[in-house]
N, C-alpha and C positions, 0 to 999 in steps of 0.2 A: 508527184508522189515520190517517195523515198524508195531506196533499194530494199531488197528482201529483209535483212535483219532489222532495218529501221521500221519496215512494215509490221513485222512480227511484234516489235516493242511496243508500236502504237496500238495494236489489238490487245496486247496484254494490259496496257494502261486503260484502255477503253473498258474492257471486261471488269477490271478492278474497280473503276469508278461506278460502273453500273451496280456491282456488288455492294460497294459502300452506300450508294443512294438507296438501294433496297433495304439494307440494314437499318439505316436511319428512319426511313418510312416505318418499318416494323416496330422500331423503338417508340417512335411517336405514336403509333396506332395503339400499342399496348399501354403506355404510360398515361396518355391524356384522354383516353375514352370516357373515364369516369367524369371528367371535367365537362363533357358535352351534353349531360343530362340537365333538364330543367326540373328543379325541385320545388314542390308546393307543400304547404302545411295543411294537413287534414286533421279534423277533430272527429272523435267518436265519443258519443254520450251514452253512458249507462249500458255498455255492452254487458249482456247477461250470460249466465252460464259460467262465469270465471270462478276461480278459487284462489286462495293464497295459502300455500304450504310450501314445503321444501322441494317437491318435485317440480313445480313451476307450471304455470298456465300460459300457453302461447297465445298472445292476443291475436284477434282475427286480422288486425292491420298489418301483422308481420308477414303476411302472404302478398301484400301490394308490392308493385314493381318497385324495385331499389329502395325499400322501406328502411328508414333509419331515424335516428334522434328521437326515440320514444320518451314521452314525459307524461307520467300519470297526474292528472288533474284532481281526481277524486276516486276513491274506492269505498263502496258501501257494503257492509254486512247485511245481507237481506235474507238470513236465515228465517227471521220472522219478517214476512213481507210487510205487515202492518206497521212495523217499527223498524225501518232501516236505521243502521247505526254507521256513522262515518268512521273508517279506519284511519287512525293517525299515520302520516306519511312515514314515520320512522319504523313502521312494522312491515314494510314491504320495499322491494326494489324492482326495477325493470331493467333488463339488459339491452344492449344495443340492437339486438335482434328481436326484441319484443317479448321476452319472456319475464312474466310476473312471478316473483317468489316472495316468501316471507323473509324478513330480516329480523325476526324476533322468534321466541319459542311459541307464540300464539299461532293458531291456523284458523282459517275460515273457509268452509266448505261451499258456501253460496254467496258469491260477490258480483256486484255490478260495479264496472270500472269505466271511468271516463278518462280519455287520454288524447294527446296530440302526437303526430308524428309527420315526418316528411316522406313524400311519395316522389319517385322520379318519373320523368316522362321523356321519351325519346325526342330528340331534335333531328333536323336534317343532317347535321354533322355526325350524330350518333349513328344514324342510318347509313351513311356513308362509310364510316369506320367498320360497322358490322358487314356491310357488303364486301368490303376489302377483306376483312377477316374471313368471310364464308368463302371467298375466291381462293385465299391462301390455304384454307383447310382442304379444299377440293384439289389443290395441286399437291399438297404434302402426301396425299395418298399415292402419288406417283414418284415421290422423291427417291426411293431406292434405285429405281431405273435411271431417273435423271441425274441423281448424284453419281451413279457409276459412270455415266457418260461424262459428266462434267470433270470428274477426277481424271479419267483417262485423257480427256481433251487438255486439261491443264498439263499433265504429265507430257503429252505430245508437244504441246507448245513450249514447255521448258526445254525439252530435248532439242527442238527446232531452233529456239533461241541460243542454246549453248552452241550448237553446230554453226549457226550463222555468226556468232560472235567470234568463234575460233577462225572461221573463214575470213571474216573482216580483219581480224588481227593479223592473219597470215598474209592478206593482201597488203597490209601496211608494212610489214617487215620483210616482204619478199615472198616467193613461193616456198611453202613448207609442204613437203611430200611424205 
């Protein structure tokens, strides 16, 4: 083992590396979590109770876990149930979050709609990231206290490092009093 100043410098470097590794982990955790889901395509046929107007109808599949990529395959005006009428696709749109709205001046109060969308499913990797995120969330409630202790410790380490460096330099050039 080295002398006092070298030891302090080693500790400073070690804590810096630990902080760097933790920062990289948190970045990877937040940036790549979405990539760990397994997505499957789901079809819904003749969902009833829908409507096409400017306020928008939220498809029931929109509440599915990580639902995305909605595509309307058919929309039927069923105001007269005995004679359903296919609504031309240019008369409606669907948003990425599954809201069906009209794209024309026409409105339909009673519509059956068929569509496909992708639904996410957690994987082992997703659950691992969620567990890590949950642990970090529990720790963050203690951060004000921990942060204060860390800041004071860093200040103390810097002061000790400066004192040790001055003493080391004094030893190299003779005794300075």
